[in-house]
C-alpha positions as CSV (number, residue, x, y, z in Angstrom):
1,M,-0.2,0.2,-0.3
2,R,1.3,3.8,-0.9
3,L,0.5,6.0,1.8
4,S,-0.1,9.7,0.8
5,D,3.9,10.8,2.0
6,G,4.8,8.3,-0.9
7,T,5.8,5.7,1.7
8,F,4.7,2.1,1.4
9,L,3.4,-0.6,3.9
10,E,4.0,-3.9,2.7
11,V,2.2,-7.1,3.9
12,R,3.7,-10.3,2.8
13,L,3.3,-14.2,3.7
14,P,2.7,-15.5,6.1
15,F,-1.0,-14.2,6.7
16,T,-4.4,-14.9,5.8
17,I,-6.6,-12.8,3.4
18,E,-9.8,-13.1,1.8
19,F,-10.3,-11.3,-1.4
20,D,-13.1,-10.5,-4.1
21,V,-11.7,-8.4,-7.0
22,T,-14.1,-7.1,-10.3
23,R,-12.4,-5.8,-13.3
24,Y,-14.2,-4.6,-16.4
25,V,-14.0,-2.8,-19.7
26,I,-17.6,-2.2,-19.8
27,G,-19.2,-1.4,-16.5
28,S,-18.7,0.4,-13.2
29,L,-15.5,1.1,-11.8
30,N,-13.3,-1.7,-10.6
31,Y,-14.2,-2.8,-7.2
32,S,-12.3,-4.8,-4.5
33,H,-12.9,-6.2,-0.9
34,F,-10.2,-7.4,1.2
35,R,-10.5,-9.0,4.6
36,I,-6.7,-9.2,6.1
37,Y,-6.3,-11.5,9.1
38,N,-4.3,-10.3,12.3
39,L,-2.2,-7.2,11.1
40,N,-0.5,-5.8,14.0
41,T,-1.9,-2.5,15.6
42,N,0.2,0.0,13.7
43,H,-0.5,-1.5,10.3
44,R,-4.5,-1.3,10.9
45,E,-4.1,1.9,11.9
46,L,-2.2,3.3,9.0
47,I,-4.6,1.7,6.6
48,R,-7.7,2.7,8.4
49,R,-9.7,4.9,6.1
50,D,-13.2,7.0,6.7
51,Y,-15.6,7.2,3.6
52,A,-16.1,10.8,4.5
53,N,-12.7,11.8,3.9
54,F,-12.8,9.7,0.4
55,S,-13.5,12.1,-2.2
56,T,-10.4,14.2,-2.0
57,L,-6.6,14.3,-3.0
58,N,-5.6,14.7,0.6
59,N,-4.2,11.4,2.3
60,V,-4.7,9.0,-0.8
61,R,-4.1,5.4,0.1
62,E,-3.3,3.3,-2.7
63,L,-3.5,-1.0,-2.7
64,Y,-1.5,-2.9,-4.9
65,F,-2.7,-6.7,-4.5
66,Y,0.0,-8.9,-6.0
67,A,-0.7,-12.6,-6.0
68,G,0.3,-16.0,-8.0
69,Y,2.1,-19.4,-7.9
70,G,5.4,-19.5,-6.1
71,E,7.6,-16.6,-7.0
72,E,5.4,-15.6,-10.1
73,L,3.3,-13.1,-8.7
74,S,0.8,-10.4,-10.8
75,L,-0.7,-7.6,-10.0
76,V,-4.1,-8.6,-9.5
77,Y,-5.6,-5.1,-8.6
78,T,-4.5,-1.4,-7.9
79,G,-7.2,0.8,-6.7
80,I,-7.8,3.8,-3.7
81,I,-8.8,2.6,-0.6
82,Y,-12.4,4.5,-0.1
83,Q,-13.1,2.5,3.3
84,A,-11.3,0.5,5.6
85,W,-11.8,-0.5,9.4
86,S,-10.5,-3.2,11.6
87,F,-12.5,-5.4,14.4
88,R,-12.1,-8.5,16.4
89,E,-14.1,-11.6,15.1
90,G,-13.2,-14.2,17.8
91,T,-9.8,-14.8,18.4
92,N,-8.9,-13.1,15.3
93,Y,-8.6,-9.0,14.1
94,I,-10.0,-8.5,10.6
95,T,-9.3,-5.7,8.8
96,T,-11.4,-4.8,5.8
97,V,-10.4,-2.9,3.1
98,Q,-12.5,-1.7,0.3
99,C,-11.1,-0.1,-2.9
100,L,-12.3,1.6,-6.1
101,D,-10.1,1.9,-9.2
102,G,-10.4,5.4,-10.8
103,Y,-12.6,6.8,-8.6
104,L,-10.7,9.7,-8.2
105,A,-10.2,10.3,-12.0
106,N,-14.0,9.9,-12.5
107,T,-14.9,12.6,-10.0
108,L,-12.1,14.8,-9.8
109,G,-10.5,14.9,-13.2
110,T,-11.0,18.3,-14.8
111,I,-10.0,19.6,-18.4
112,P,-8.4,23.0,-18.1
113,S,-10.2,26.1,-19.3
114,N,-7.3,27.1,-21.6
115,Y,-7.4,24.0,-23.6
116,T,-8.6,24.9,-26.9
117,P,-7.4,22.8,-29.6
118,P,-7.7,24.5,-33.2
119,G,-9.1,22.9,-36.2
120,G,-7.0,20.3,-37.8
121,T,-5.8,18.8,-34.4
122,T,-5.3,15.3,-34.6
123,Y,-7.8,13.1,-32.6
124,L,-4.8,11.2,-31.3
125,S,-3.2,14.1,-30.0
126,V,-6.7,15.1,-28.1
127,Y,-7.2,11.6,-26.6
128,E,-3.2,11.7,-25.1
129,Y,-3.8,15.3,-23.8
130,L,-7.0,14.2,-22.1
131,M,-5.5,11.0,-20.8
132,G,-2.4,12.9,-19.4
133,K,0.3,11.3,-21.4
134,G,3.6,12.6,-20.3
135,Y,2.4,12.7,-16.3
136,T,3.0,10.4,-13.9
137,A,-0.1,8.8,-12.4
138,V,0.2,11.1,-9.2
139,N,0.7,14.1,-10.9
140,N,-1.8,13.6,-13.4
141,P,-4.3,16.6,-13.1
142,L,-6.7,15.7,-16.0
143,L,-7.2,11.9,-14.7
144,P,-5.7,12.1,-11.2
145,Y,-4.0,8.6,-10.0
146,T,-4.1,7.1,-13.3
147,A,-1.5,6.7,-15.7
148,F,-1.7,6.7,-19.5
149,G,-1.6,3.1,-20.9
150,A,-2.8,2.8,-24.7
151,I,-4.6,4.3,-27.7
152,G,-5.9,1.7,-30.3
153,P,-5.3,3.0,-33.8
154,S,-8.9,2.3,-35.0
155,V,-10.2,5.4,-33.0
156,Y,-7.7,7.6,-34.5
157,Q,-7.3,6.4,-37.9
158,N,-9.1,5.6,-40.9
159,A,-8.7,2.3,-42.9
160,A,-5.9,3.9,-45.1
161,G,-4.0,4.8,-42.1
162,S,-4.6,8.6,-42.0
163,D,-5.4,10.2,-38.9
164,F,-9.0,11.9,-38.0
165,T,-8.5,15.5,-37.2
166,L,-10.8,18.1,-35.7
167,N,-12.9,19.9,-38.1
168,R,-13.1,23.0,-36.2
169,S,-11.6,24.5,-33.0
170,I,-12.9,22.8,-29.6
171,S,-13.4,24.4,-26.0
172,P,-13.9,21.3,-23.6
173,S,-14.9,21.6,-20.6
174,G,-15.8,20.2,-17.0
175,N,-15.3,16.3,-16.2
176,T,-12.4,15.0,-18.1
177,I,-13.9,11.4,-18.5
178,S,-17.4,12.6,-19.5
179,F,-15.8,14.8,-22.6
180,I,-13.8,11.5,-23.5
181,K,-16.8,9.3,-23.4
182,Q,-18.8,12.2,-25.4
183,L,-15.9,12.0,-28.3
184,I,-15.4,8.2,-28.4
185,P,-18.3,6.2,-26.8
186,N,-17.8,2.6,-25.1
187,A,-14.0,2.7,-25.9
188,F,-12.5,4.5,-22.7
189,F,-11.7,2.6,-19.4
190,I,-9.4,2.6,-16.6
191,D,-7.7,-0.4,-15.1
192,N,-5.2,-1.0,-12.2
193,G,-4.9,2.5,-12.4
194,I,-4.1,3.0,-16.3
195,S,-6.1,4.6,-18.9
196,F,-7.1,3.1,-22.2
197,I,-9.3,3.8,-25.4
198,L,-9.4,0.5,-27.3
199,G,-12.2,-0.1,-30.3
200,N,-14.4,-3.2,-30.5
201,N,-11.7,-5.2,-32.4
202,E,-8.5,-4.1,-30.2
203,G,-7.4,-5.9,-27.4
204,R,-4.7,-6.0,-25.0
205,T,-2.0,-8.8,-24.7
206,N,-1.1,-7.9,-21.1
207,G,2.6,-7.3,-21.7
208,G,3.3,-10.7,-23.6
209,S,1.9,-13.2,-26.2
210,I,-1.8,-14.1,-26.5
211,K,-2.8,-16.7,-24.0
212,V,-4.4,-19.7,-24.8
213,I,-6.7,-21.1,-22.1
214,T,-7.4,-25.0,-22.2
215,S,-8.9,-27.7,-19.8
216,Q,-5.5,-28.6,-18.7
217,D,-4.9,-24.7,-17.6
218,G,-7.7,-25.6,-15.0
219,L,-10.9,-24.9,-16.5
220,L,-13.9,-25.5,-13.8
221,S,-16.8,-25.5,-15.8
222,T,-17.6,-26.0,-19.4
223,P,-17.5,-22.4,-21.1
224,Y,-21.2,-21.4,-22.3
225,L,-22.4,-18.8,-24.7
226,E,-25.0,-16.7,-23.9
227,N,-26.0,-14.2,-26.7
228,T,-22.7,-12.6,-27.3
229,I,-20.6,-13.4,-23.9
230,I,-18.4,-16.3,-23.2
231,S,-18.4,-17.3,-19.5
232,F,-16.5,-19.9,-17.6
233,D,-15.0,-20.5,-14.2
234,M,-11.4,-21.4,-14.0
235,L,-8.5,-22.1,-11.2
236,F,-7.2,-18.7,-10.1
237,E,-5.4,-17.2,-13.2
238,P,-4.2,-13.8,-11.7
239,S,-2.8,-12.8,-15.1
240,L,-5.9,-12.1,-16.5
241,A,-6.9,-8.7,-17.5
242,P,-9.8,-6.5,-18.7
243,A,-9.6,-6.2,-22.8
244,Q,-7.1,-9.1,-22.9
245,I,-7.1,-11.2,-26.0
246,F,-7.3,-14.7,-25.4
247,R,-7.5,-18.2,-27.1
248,L,-10.1,-20.8,-25.7
249,S,-9.6,-24.4,-26.9
250,S,-11.5,-26.9,-25.2
251,A,-12.6,-30.6,-26.5
252,Y,-16.3,-29.9,-24.9
253,L,-16.7,-27.0,-27.1
254,P,-18.2,-26.9,-30.9
255,A,-15.5,-26.0,-32.9
256,G,-17.0,-22.7,-33.7
257,L,-16.4,-21.8,-30.2
258,N,-12.6,-22.8,-30.0
259,A,-11.4,-19.1,-30.8
260,E,-10.1,-15.9,-29.8
261,Y,-12.2,-13.6,-27.6
262,K,-11.5,-10.1,-25.6
263,I,-11.8,-9.9,-21.7
264,N,-15.1,-8.0,-20.7
265,L,-14.9,-9.0,-17.2
266,V,-12.8,-10.8,-15.0
267,N,-13.3,-11.7,-11.2
268,H,-10.9,-13.0,-8.8
269,K,-12.3,-14.6,-5.4
270,G,-10.9,-16.6,-2.9
271,M,-8.6,-16.9,0.3
272,I,-4.7,-17.3,0.2
273,S,-3.4,-18.5,3.6
274,E,-0.5,-20.8,5.1
275,A,-2.7,-21.8,8.0
276,V,-6.1,-22.4,6.1
277,C,-7.2,-24.2,2.8
278,G,-9.1,-22.1,0.7
279,D,-10.8,-22.0,-3.0
280,L,-9.3,-19.5,-5.6
281,V,-11.4,-19.1,-8.5
282,T,-11.4,-16.8,-11.5
283,H,-14.5,-16.1,-13.3
284,V,-14.4,-14.6,-16.9
285,E,-16.8,-13.1,-19.3
286,A,-15.6,-12.3,-22.9
287,F,-17.0,-10.7,-25.9
288,Y,-17.7,-13.4,-28.8
289,A,-18.0,-12.7,-32.5
290,L,-15.9,-9.8,-33.0
291,G,-13.9,-10.8,-35.9
292,D,-10.4,-10.7,-36.2
293,L,-8.7,-9.2,-32.8
294,I,-5.7,-6.7,-32.9
295,P,-3.4,-6.6,-30.2
296,V,-2.4,-3.2,-29.1
297,T,0.6,-2.7,-27.2
298,D,0.0,-1.5,-23.6
299,K,2.2,-1.1,-20.2
């Protein structure tokens, strides 16, 4: 956890933690809920956060949750702590932590009044400015506590590769995210404190090659298709992220469903403990029949 003064509080094994993390492409803010067992008194006080003081840039606490197998840990969730408290439950002290990813960007991100790009300005440069490219996440005035991630070419170029440009000068004002969504609906999202604008057929590789998910990778249920969304449960897979492209390969699926998909929602839920045996499950919902998916390099 990063405190408002820039210092870090790190909690490592051995400890017990229960978590429920949901990350979306299309939906509400990425939400997480944690229950951490038996932190010491000082750590419980450092983490404590009152909801009444949440919607400001004062005393911000960022949570970074890493998990995985052995020494291979992935960043499962990053968010701003909006409420945290501790209580005694039997012989244990439980610290409950609730976070939202992108909340401060959604509520406090504001476009400077002197920003008036003239006609002929490329949409790419407008998007990059509004997303705060060049700023660190903490210092980003347009999207507070959010770093620049990636913009897919389909949202700023035509089929011939020429950039779209403004027909005339514009004078945007008010909330940054609201204006971005006016310019390009259903393409902007924030995940783990990083902003993206991706077209329907564009997706992330999450820093590597396209992942293949098979029965051997821990599928716990047969993937099922409902309208344009395919869903399934699998053993905890912390590397999966919203908008990530993956290939599904299962002998229990019709051949047409063994294809590439783009994740809409990923939910990680379970318990990590060296003292108690707990379940760890990842639920995935992905878009089906988007056509050929185009990988876009991201952070």
